N, C-alpha and C positions, 0 to 999 in steps of 0.2 A: 830803575828807574822805571823802566820798560815793564819788567814784570809788573807791576802791578798795574799797570794802566788796562790790562785785559780783566783785571779784578773789578777796577772801578768802573767798566763800560758795562760789564755784567750788574755788576749792583745797581747802574743807571738805568738799564735795561727791566730791572725788576720792581721799580719804582715805576718809571713807566707805565709798566701793564699796569700793576694795580690801582693805580690813579684816576680810571677808565670805570666807572660802575657797571657797565656792562658786564667788565672781565670783572670783576667780583663776584658779580650775579653767576657767574660763567664757573669759576670756580668754586660756591658755595655748591653750586648742582652736582662737582662733582666731589665734594667730599665725601661721600656714603659710598664711592666707588668708582668701577668704570662707566662711562656715561657714551652713551651714541649722538650724533650731532644732531637727532629728531629728538631729542630727548633737551637736550640741548636748548634747542630753540625752543622748544613749549615751553622751559621752564625759564625762560630767557623773554618772552614772547619776543625776541627777533627773527629776522627772515634767514634761512640757511647761508646765506652767501654772507650775509652780517656774522652770524656766531662763527664762520668760515676764515672770515679776515682777524677776529679777535684770535680765533684760537692759533694763527699764525702769528702772532704778536707774544701770545703767551708762550708758543713755543721755543720762540727766540729768545724769549727771557728765561726758558728754562723749568718754569713752572708747570708743565704739562709735555705730558707723553702719549702716544699712541702707537696703537696696533690693532691688525687688521683680523678680522674673524667674520668668514667669510664675506658678504658683501658690506660689513657694517665696519665702520672705523670709529674704535672706543676711544676714548681719552678718558687719562687718568691724572691727578691732582700729582705733581712731585712738588713736596712742600720746603724741601729743602732749600729754596733761593730763600723762601719770606723768611730767611732767621737774620738775613739783614735788615729789614721792614721792623721783624719785631725788635731787636736791637734798636734801631732808632729810634722808635715808637718809644722803646721802656723809658730812657732819658726821662720823655714828657709826661708818663705817667707818674714817673718821682717827682717829677716838678708840680704837675695838680694835686698829687697827695699831699704835697709841703705845703702848699700855698692853701688848700680844704683846711688843713691841720689848724695852720695857723686863721684862719677866718671862724672857725668855730671855734678856737679858744678866745677871739675877739668877740663873739659872738656873747658867751658863756662867762666872760668877765661884764659883760655892760649889764 
């Protein structure tokens, strides 16, 4: 049982991390590759301090990795942990597809 606890905690961190719209904006800004904090601040409209705080949460969740290049810290998306979110959300995609299919059949029948 104790072996499952770290995995559950990690999954909860990923869900908590992507629950915030600002963090999702930062993740979106990193989709195309490594990005400096200044670029993330510009893309998100957040202050450097706010970006750094959000990046710390994303790093804790395993969604972001960083490396130093000269004076700059570059951040990149690590999408692996998003598989937990994708798997969970996928159940609801099937649910809505089924419901919309039934609605379509009902509308066509009337």
